[in-house]
Structure formats: structure tokens, C-alpha cells
N, C-alpha and C positions, 0 to 999 in steps of 0.2 A: 284236547278239548276245543271244539269249534267255538269261536267267538260270535257272539250275536251281533247282527248288524242293526244299528239304529236306524229307523225308518219313520219319518215323518210324512204322513199323508192327509190329503184334503179331509175336511169335516164331513163325517157321514151320519145321516139322521138315524140310522140304527143304532148309534151308540146310545141314544136315550133309551131305546126300547130294550136294549140288552140291560141296562141299568136297572130298569124298572121289574124286568124278569129277576135279575139277582136279588133286588130287594124283596121281592115276594117271597123267594125261597128263604131268605135271611130271616123274614118276619115269621115264617113257620115255627121257629125256636126261640126267637128273641122278643117276639110281639109282647108287650105288656112289662118288660124288663129294661126296655131302652127309651130314649127320648125321641130318637128319629134315625134316618140314614138319608144321607146328604150324598148326592153325586157332585164330587169335586175334580179338581184337575182339568186339562185341556178338553178332555173328551165331553165336559159339561157346559162347554162354551159354543153356542151355534156360530158357525162359520171360521172356526179356529182349527188351523192345521195341528195334527197331533200324533203322537205315537199312539196306535191303536190299542191302548191299554186303558181300561175304566178303572177310575180311583173313587172308591166308596169310604165314607166316614160314618162309622156307627157311633152315635152319640149316647152317652150314659151319663148318670149324674154326676155333678160337679166333684163329689167327693171320691168317685171310682169304686163305691161299695158293690156295684154290680159286677166289677171286672172279674172276679174268679168264676161266677156264673156264667158270663158272656163266653170266656175262654173255653169253658166246659161244653157249651150249647155249641159253639162254632166249630169244635173237634168232631162233634157227632155228624158235620157235613164235611169234614175231611180237611178243615184249616188247622195248621199249625201256628201255635203263637211263638213268635221269634223277639219279643221284647220291643223295646222302643227304637233300637238301631241308632242310638245316640241322639234321638229328636225328642224334645222335651214335650209332653202332654200329647203322646200319639204311641199306641201299641200296634205293632204290625202283626200281621198274619200270612203265612205262606200257603198256598195251595199244594196240597200233595200230589195232584195231576190236574190233567187238563178236564177232568169229568167233575172237578170240585167248583161249586158245592153240589155235593153228593144228594140229590133230591130223588133218586128212585128212577130218573128218566134216563139215565145213560147219556145225557145230552153233554156235548163237547161245548164247553163255555168259552166265551172270549176272554183272553188275557185280561186279569184285573189285579189291583192292589186293594187289600182291604185292612183299614186302620179302625182302632176303636179308641176314641177320645172323650174325656170327660168334658162337660158341658163348661165353656168359658176357658178352656185351656188355651195356650199359645198355639199349639200345633192345629187344633180346629179352628180358631179365629183368623190364623193366616190364611188357611185353606179356603174359608167362606169369604174373607174380605177380598182376596184376590180374585176369586171366581166372580164375585159380585161386582167389583170394579170393571173387569173385562166384559162382563154382560152389559153394563152401562156405556162402556166406550168402544164402539165397532173400530175406530181408527187405531185404537191400541192394539186391538185382536189382531189386526192386519199386521202390524209392526212385530208383534210377538210370533206370530206364524212365520214370518220370514226370518226372524232371527233362529227360531228352532230349525227350521229348513238348513239355514246356512250352517249351523253348528253340526246337525247331523252329516252334512256333506263333509265338513272339515275334520270330524272325529267319529267316523262310522262304526267304529269298535271300541271307543272309549267312553263309557257312560259318565265316568267321573269327570271327565274334561267337559262333556256336553252339559251335565248339570251345574258344573261351576260357570259355564259360559252364560248360563241364563241367571244367575245369581243376582248380578246388579240390577238387571232389568225387573226382576221380581221384587226385591228389595225397595228399588225405587217406587214401585207401586204401591207397596205396603206402607210406605212412608206417605204417600199421597193419601191413604186412606185413614192415617191418623195414628198409625202404629208407633208407639214411643221408641226413641233413639235407643234406649237401653234393650228392648227387645229387639231391635233390627242388629244390634251388636251380637246378641245372643244367637239369633238365626244365622248370621254370617260365619260365627265360630263353629255351630253345630253342622253346617254345611260344607266346612273346610276338609 
């Protein structure tokens, strides 16, 4: 099996348009049953170098009562629920192929990660706090982009080492946003 190469590229304004298109399709089956869909991750931050993969968080009620319905509806678009993958407050979904979400257009969609998160969950709050901090601090965006490029060159075929290499930077930012030390410890443990 061929190993996938980690590639970090310059920011592309098309990422926002792709997020909006994905959001529109998701809303065709989820509207009225979710609270919001947020563009998170590196592609959501103007000027940030990133792997060209969109991250989307579908936000449901805090008790997660809509999760079974959301899982069922996402399956109609070609998404497979794969559980929390060891991350508290985040349910992950895998695309069945590059045509997912299957909206009848046969469009080939940009690579993306889809998560469903209860409102107020650790997983959601961390995504939003990190994104919002970077959006407000362009000097940090530049430093984070440089780190990501360096790690991609150092570990071109080792996604675990790439992710681990970013952990201290991310946790430091989350600490600056007021995330409690107990939560920081939990995040570190889950990402080991």
C-alpha cells in the first residue's frame, strides 16, 4: 500500500467556497435538526498554510439527542460513522468515496473531515477557540504555518509524528484562550 505524502500548501481562498458548498449539501438533510455547521481547522484561517483538507463541525444539542438521526441522515449522503476515534466530544465520519457527499451532481469533492459535536463539548470548544485565536492573531498564523511546513518536510509519510509535532503549539494557544489545565492534560493524553 502506497503511503500518502503530507503536503502543506499556501492558503487558498477556494477553501471557503468549498466549505460553503459542502455546508449547503449537508443542510439539505440536516436543516432544522442541528444548531450550526462550522468551518474549523487550518483551511478556515485566512493566510494559514495548510493541508488542503476542509474540517467541518456539525453542532448538535448539548445532550446529543439528535446524534442517531444525524448519523442516519449523513449515511444517505455517503458518510460512514466511525465513532469518536478516541477524542472526547467529537464523532467522526468517513467518506465512502470522493463523490461524498452524494448530492446527485456526481461532483468530485475536495478532501474533508466531518465531525459531529454536541454544543459545549471539549472537542467543539477546542476547535472553535483555536480557530478564533488564530483569526485574531496573524503573527501566530505565520508561526503556525511555518511549523506545519517544517513538520511536513520532516515527516512526509508519518501523520502521527506530524500531529504530535503540532501538539505543544496547539495546547499553548488553547491555554492562552483560557482552557483549563485539566482539559489541556486530557487533550494531550487523547492525542498521544
